[in-house]
N, C-alpha and C positions, 0 to 999 in steps of 0.2 A: 252157441258159445264157441269161442275160439281161444286156444291157449298156445301161442306160437313160440314162446321163449325157448323151450327145450329143442325144438327143431332149428331155431336160429343158431343155437350153440353147436348142435351137431353138424350143421353145415360149415362151421368153422373148424371142424376136426376135433372138437371137444366132446367128451362123453360124460355128461352129468350122471351122478349116482344118487339114488335115494338114500337119505341119511336120517330122516325123522318124519314124524307125522304132524308137525306143527303147521297151523294155517292151511290145513288140507293136504299137506305133503311138502316136505322140504328136500331139495336136491342140492348137490355140491359138485364143483369142478374148478379148475384153474380159471383165474380171471382173464378174459380176452385181452385186457390191457396190461396188467402188471404180473400175470402169471401166478406163481405159487402152486399149491397142490389142491386145496379144497376151500380156499378163502372166498370164492364166489358162490353165493347162495341164491337159490331160485325157489319160488313158491308158485308153481304153475296155475294153481286154482285160486290164489289170493286176488281180491279185487284191486284193480289199479286206480288211476286217477279218473276224473270225471269224463274225459273224452273216451277212454277205453271202456269205462263202466257203461256209458250210454250205448256204445257199439257192441257190447257183449264180448270184449276182448279181455281175458283174464291174464294174470301172471305178473309177478313183481320179482325184483332182483336186488341184491345188495353185495358190495365188495367190502369185506371186513378190513382190508388193508387201506384202501383209498377212502373208506367211510363215505361212499356215495351209493345211491341206489335209485330205483324208479320202476316204471312199468314198461310194457313193450314199446311204447313210443319213445321213451327216454333211452331204451336200449338201441334203437335204430339211430337216434340223433347222436348218441355218444360213441358207439362202436362202429356203426356203418357210415357215420359222417353225413347222414341225410339231413336236409332241412326239415323244419316242422311240417310244412305242407307235403313234402315227398314222403315223410314217415307216415302221415295220416293216409295218404294214397295207398302206400304199400299195405297197410292194415285195413283198408276199406273203411276208414273212419271219416265222417263228414268233417271238413275243415272249418269247424265253427268254435272249437274250444281252445283254451290256453293250456300250457303244460300242467300236468296233474301234480299229485303229492308223492312224497317218498313213502315206501312201505314202512310198516312197523319195524324199527331197528332191532336186530337181535343183540343179545349180550355178546360182547367181544371178549376174546381171551386176553387177559392182562399179562404183559410181559413181566418177567422176574425183575425186581428192583435191583439194579446193579450200580454201584458207585465205583468207577474206575480210579485207579491210583495215579497220582502225578509224581513221578519218580524224581529224586534229586540227581542232578547231573554231576559228573566228576569236576574236580577243580580245574582252573585254567591251566595250571602247570601240567597236570596229568594229560589234559587234552592236547596241549602243545607237544608233549613228548609222544603221545599216540599218533599225532599227525606226522611227525618226523619218522617214526618207526614204520608207519604204514607206507609212506613214500618209498622208503628203502625196500620194504617187502614187496611193493608193487613192481618195482624195477626187477627184483629178483625173480618174481613169478614170470614176467614176460620173457626172461632169459632161461626159463626151465621148461624144455619141450615136453617132458613126461608129465609134469603137473598141468601144463596147458592142455595136453591131449586128454587127461582125466576130466578136466572141467568141460572141455568141448563135448565129450561123451555124455555129460549130464545136461547139455543144452546151453552151455556158457562158453561160446567161442571167444576169440580175442576181443572182438568188439564189446562183448558183455563184460569181460574182465576189466577192460578200460573204463567202461561206463560205470561200474559199481566199485571201482578202485580196489579190487581184490588183491591179496598179496600172498607171499610165501615166507614163512619163518623157517629157517634152517637151524639144525643143531650145531653145536660147536664141539670140537675135539672128540667126536664120536658119541656125544651125548644126544639124548632125545629132546634137547631144547637148549636154552641159554639161561645164564644167571646174570642178573644186573642188580646194582644197588637199589634198594627200595626208595631211597631219598631222591633218586633221579626221577622217579615216577610220583613224587610227592606222597609217598605212603609211609605211615609210621612203622616202627619196628614191630615184628611179631612178638607178642609177650612170651616171657619164659613160662614153662609149664613143669610143675613138679611131677615126679613119678606117681602114677595112680592107676589102680585097676589093671595092673599088668603092663601099662604103657610106660615106656622109658621117659625120663625127664628130658625136657627140651630147653635149650638155652635161648635167649632172646635172638630173634632172627633179623638179619639186615639185608638179605638178598631176596630177589624176586625171580621165580622160575617162570619162564615163558616157553611152553612146549612148541615143538616143531609142527608144521602143518599148514593148511590153507587158512590164511588170515582174512576174516570177514568183518569189515568195519560197519558200524551202524551210526547214522547221523541224525541230528535233531531236525527241527522244523526248517532250518535254513539250508538243509542238505549239505553238499560238499563245499559250500561257501564257507563253512565253519569246520573246525576240527571234529573228529568223531567223538561220540559219547560212549562207545563200547567197541571192544575188539573180541570177537569170538573165534576160536581156532578149531578147525576140523582136522583132527589128528590122523596120521596114517593108520590104516587098518591094523598093522602089526602092533603099533603102540597102543591102540585102543583095545586090542585083544589082550595085551599084557596087563594093562592097568585098569581096564573097565570103563574108561571115560572116552567116548568118541569125540565129544565137544568139551572144550575148556575155555573159560573166560580169562582174559588178562585181568589180574586182580585190580580193583579200583574201578572197573567198568560199571556202567549203569545196566545191571543185569536184567531189570524188569522192563526196560523200554521196549516198545513194540516197533519192529521194523515196518514202516509204512511207505510203500512205493506208489506214488501218486499216478493215477490214470483217470479213466472215465469215472466221475464220482457217483454215477448211478449204479455201478456194479462193483461189488466187493468179492474178492476171492481170498479165502483164508486157508493157509497151509501151515505146516509146523516149522520146517527148517528154513533158514535164511537163504541157502543156496537154491532151494526149490522156489522160494518167493522170487528171487532174482531171475531164475530161468523163466518162470511164468510171465513175469513183468517184461522181460526182454522180448518174448514172443508176442505177448498180447497186452502190453501196457496201454495201448490206445483204446482198448475196449473194457478195461477193468483196472480198479485200484487193488493192489495186492498187499496182503498183510501176513507177516510171519509172527506166530505166537510161541515159537520155539518147542513147545511140548503139547501133548493132547489136552492137558489141563490148563494151558496158558490162557490168560485173559488180556484183552486189549487195554492199553493205558488211556489216559484222558484224550489225547489227540486222536488216536485211532478210533476210540468210541464215538467221538463227534462225527467222524467221517462215516463209520459203519451205520450209525443209527439213521442216517439220511439216505442210505442206499435203497434203491427200489428192489434189489435182490442181492442176497449174500450167498455165494456158493461156498459152502463149508466143506473143504477138501482135506480134513484131517486124515491121518493115515488110515487106510482101510484095514484095520485090525481091531481087536477087542478094545484096547485103550482108546483108539480113535473113536470107536462107537460110543464109549462112555463119555468122552469129551463132547460129542455132538449133543448130548442131552442138555447141557448148559446153554449152548448156542440156540437150540430150539426154543427154550423157555425165555431167553433174554431178548432175542431179536425176532420180531414177527415176520420179517422178510427173509430170514435164513432158511436155506434148504440144504439137506444132505446131498453132496455131489462128489462122491468118490470117483477116482479115475477108473476108466473102463477095464484096465488091467494094471497089475502092480499095486503095491501098498501105498505109494505116494506119487506125487507128480514127477519127481526125478526118475524114479524107477519106470514109470509109465513112458516117459520120453525115451529112455534107453530101449524100451520094448517097441518103439515105433509109433506111439500114440501121437496124433496131431493135437497138440495142446490147445491151439487156437480153436479148432473145431469142437473140441471137448467143452470149452467155455461157452462158445456160441450155442451149443446144443442145450445148455442149461438156462438160457435166457428166454424170457417171454418175447413175443414178436415185436413189441414196441421198442425193445432194446437191442435188437440184433445188429443194428448198424450204428456207428458213431455219427454225429452230425456231419453233414457234408459241407465243406467250405466251397461255395460256388461263386463268391464275389469276383474272383479273378478269371472265371471262365468267359470265353468269347461269346458274343451274341449269336443267336441261332443262324442268322444269315451268314456269319463268318465261319461257323462250325460246319455247315453243310457243304459237302463237296461231291465229287463224282463217285458213283458206286455202280454195281452191276444192274443191268436193266430190270431184272426181276424185282429187286427191292425198290427201284425207282418207281416202277409201275404200281407196286403195292402202296407206296407212300404217296404218290402223286395222283393216283386214280386216273392217269392218262392226261392230266392237265400240263401243258407245256410250261406254264408260268410258275409251277411249284419246283423249288430247288431239289435236286437229287439228294439222296441220303449218303452220309459218309461211310467209307469202307470199314472204319473202326467199329461201326455198330453191328456188323454182321456176326462176329463171334458172340456178342452179348445176346442178340436176338435168337440165335440158334439155340443157346442154352435156355433162355427165358421161355421160349415156346414149348418146352418140354416140362415146365414146372408150374404148379398152382400158386404162383407168386404174384402179388400186386404191390404197387407203391401208392400209399395214401399221402396226399399233399394237403396240408392244413392251410388255412387262410393267411397265416404269417409266413408261409413259404417253407416251413419245416416239413420233413418227410419221414416216413416210417415204412419199412418193408412189412408186408403182411403175408402169412402163409399158415396152413394148418399145423399145429404143434406136433401132432402124431406123425404126419408126413415128414416134418423137419427132423424129428428124432430118428426116423428110419432112413433118411437120405441126407444126413448132415454133411458128409464130404462133398456131395454134389452141390448142396445149398451153399456151403462155404466157398466153393470154387466160383459159383455164379456171383455171389455178393462181392467177393474180392475183385472179380473182373469188372462188374458194374461200377464199383466205387473208383476203379482206376481208369475209367473211360470218360474223359471230360466231354466228349461229343454227346454222350447220352444225357448228361446233366444240363448241357446247353439247351437241348430240346425240351427236357422236363421243365426247365425254368419258364418256358413260354407255352407250355401245353395247356389246353383249355379245360381238361378234365381233372376232377379232384381225386379220382382213383385211376391209376395208369396200369395197363397190362401190356404184354407183348403185342396183343392184337390192336388196341387203340393207340399205342405209341405211334403207329404208322399213319395216323391221321395227320393232316397238315397242321403244324403248330402255328400259332399266331405270333409272328415275329414282331 
């Protein structure tokens, strides 16, 4: 009898752990495809399909997230991208049978039933006023070097300030804010209040107080093509210490709306504050959609929930403190793809950036191998015959094998290959031309900075992708890249 599944997973850098005795023993580890923590279940001694059963090869597997499973043959065809005949050969199975059956499906954890809210947006008049005020505040911020330096320290340089239309509200006449007629903002008067329980009486109010500080607009589905639906203000530390409110809303704002910054729809990153969300999105918006829920107990609204529930992985980066840990419990129960992913140092993403954490590498380290690179746009790359040029003789000899009719390799490949040769990294190419980088998760977690440097360099080298487009192999490494491609 042969039970190869556990060895196959260990060869990928995964370490299955024994979790139960069902079906002769149940093991768990992250899924080789979609990651997670223990959603991939293995039963090494359970009987597989007819082909495996006949050959005495035991073992079945099941991914609770993707809701797929199979035996050792299906493992090779799905995760190693082998054809059916090659998979049979690898397991020493006579190529006489058709694919087998799925294993008995385990009971899956049911997510918490969650009904997100669809918040009412402010009136058109309020939004028009908000747009005008934010335009003035944006110009004021760009002319305020101290405020710009404070934002840059948090990972929001001038480019990000312009991108997210941040602003600066200043106080007037030495005050900690400004007062404006409520009617200008389409707000009704504040009702009068009689004296009660030691509180003085209050007359009907006709003015709106807007505190000074960094103004953060939030926009609806149309983005900045339409006026904002919320303005939240990050007050100066001195004002916050005096009054106890670090953040304040401009009255009339849609306070419950989720700030949703679109990026790669497969990956969601959840943080608390809007400034942290904009910093993360500015740095890594190409590899993740970023959501700000404002507080540790904040919940996504309808639009954000629709995006998050389709994510292959949600990195929940609520503040790394006791309230943040309490908030994580709700995310764990509501979204099966959520995983707790605090910053390696500091209590939140903004503090981590100030302490020197590479935010992009931190996100990449939290993703399963299939999601570590965004889709590569290769339609505009030159054909391989045009991309290949002169290069040092050593690389020419390795690539051409001494044949004079083989084009030499381009010099731009040298830095990529020098890094690639030192790493257990391969590139899987599917039949439709899509690609995915593969590497052992444990190694990636221990060498994330080096891995990030290599992936960034490889993605920025069009000569590499021109060769890959015409490469004959389905799995490409630094070694077989030097084979002659079919131009």
